[in-house]
Steps between C-alpha positions, in 0.01 A plus 500: 500500500456692827347190659810300407722764664288493815506120501880494485517751785264289713709187439826681590342634817360160597847346474642784712224456762573128523866564586417794727226329705687168520808677635289700748323191637829314542634786710180622673645422843813702437367844402624843606376659824348808333124519560256417221302824533777749405610273214146462366447875534819567306387267222159667480630858494786450257308292248209743518752766395643264240160463334479878474829491308728627778687172543541279805870418535620835636210553748528140621875532553447822694235344727706184553800705609293743709333218692807274500278224362737326256879459490657727240659211311160329462306807381564461120389138499200572723385777267523279192331200661234684701391738224478242221138396555371858556670620181360207301154582636547860385593380152207258474250761619620785280567295186147362526332835575685749278501471121845489343571404140639142526813551288596805705442326833669171414790668320579726796458222758730269305754780453516578873543131586769456237672814624516361852638168378763605244531874536588513866856387432562809290310744717665377820835622368374859474549737795179494704545870584504590130190291434311664786600849391390431144174331597419761762556785255299328226208438736497865604485607135211265422325601822530866399343433160215308666446791739513747212230303321277495808545872554423580135848630421531249215306206351460211745571130443287263298235243578616218270506140629761369258810585300596441139803549277792695640327575830449127562869434432600781737264372771637146479863618491464734798310241707785257430736753659262559792486125565880490517513806726255338742751226577742758645241673714354764267122464528300442182165656593562874469726477191240278333229756583715770342565283192130429451415869523784607269381256233147643506327214682233543765638522857278200587698282259810541717352286778460165318830553315715589801338249734507223242868571431589458867268203550684291241836581659423434865398131529839385368689744723287400798568129452873570491488677836286221651746235380798694640319560833576869458168631634311546826225239461259659747537848349461361147177323589368813674582714196316249281184492713485867600611607154224305325237682707664837430506429126128421479399814690732731303397339169142617536620851582721522191240335277233749604714815468404732211774527238578859603564402863698196389726725294567711810585182691749402228660847513542474878650150477745605228607812692545303823709232327713756315583689819574174682737386223682832489537510879643147497742593221628813675528314831751254348869573535 
């Protein structure tokens, strides 16, 4: 069953790569003036961080704007196109290396994809500030309980690799919501980490679930931006190449971390994301 899921992902990505590379080659003589080195470096750094669970969109946007590398109006499309292949690589690596009960993995991946497709219309009508406040507060609560478990203040999370019964239903339902939230700019990684922990799963299980969820969403989104010419082709290609290298290096770091250290990494990522969300919410008028 897992092999079928991976096969579908590979096919989707191959179709995306065909459109992406064909478009790039047609326009290779009309690329932006930004140098390859800073763009490749950006792809490497941000996708290295992405593989650790921190996410790549916000750091990439910050570096693009700091270095004046990509026009503001092209940044969303460039992020979706350029980070597609690195995120798919993350999913393939982690799904293959980390054991997850198939029903749990496939159910949560399907739910996130479905959420992005049909749930975004509902979520997009909600005030983004309210969503960020709620998500930020919820992440802080989960992060506190994770910290309390590590410090011995209360029992820590579980080490299960799958869900059953009511917990499985909750996991699928919440990941559906997270998939919808992702379409309006609320990252899926940290909330998915928090969800996995809250349901008693091993922190390791978060990586194939969250990366697989995003991987199934991004090829379709990337193709749309390529078709609409709403991306910086040079920057997208640099993110793809530099990002792929960053993913492979970071993957071996995450894979080799003891579970205790990995839990600390998850706590840090959740706290960082919660604070970022709350700051964004309070900064809005």
